[in-house]
Phi, psi and omega in degrees: 000140182240136176277125184269319181263139175261124178301143183247136173060210184275002181298340182272352184263141178245015177222163183272341181246127184202160174268144178218180181054046179067025180090002181279345183226131176255123179259125178252108178255349178253207180268132175260114180248122178251113181286157181292349176267356182278159173237144178234129180250152175090356178253151172290137182231158176078182180275149179278166168243182177295335183259338188236130177289153176210194180286341177226129178290156177231128177274160175297151181297138173244119181297150176301144182281135172245026185299138177243357176229161177298321180298317178294321178295319177299318179297317178296318179296317179296325176295319178297314179301320179295321177296320178296320178293316180298327180279350181084010179282327180240143178297145178290160177296147175289152180302132179086353180282147180250000000 
């Protein structure tokens, strides 16, 4: 027996999660639930440090502000913003921006 028609697109699937591209790609159209007993390989896991990437970036520590003037508070805030930019949490300033 020979199949004459080739199914097109997702009309042939009756589930939201399926393998495609010869099994090279898993499509998740439903909910992906990872239980706390599960293991996942190949992903960065845990929190990052300043030296090591992880699932969440970590900025360098910014000491609590003891500012007593607006100028000192501005300086503390700018230091915090720079640490966030250096860690990649915040986009860097555009060239020429002050």
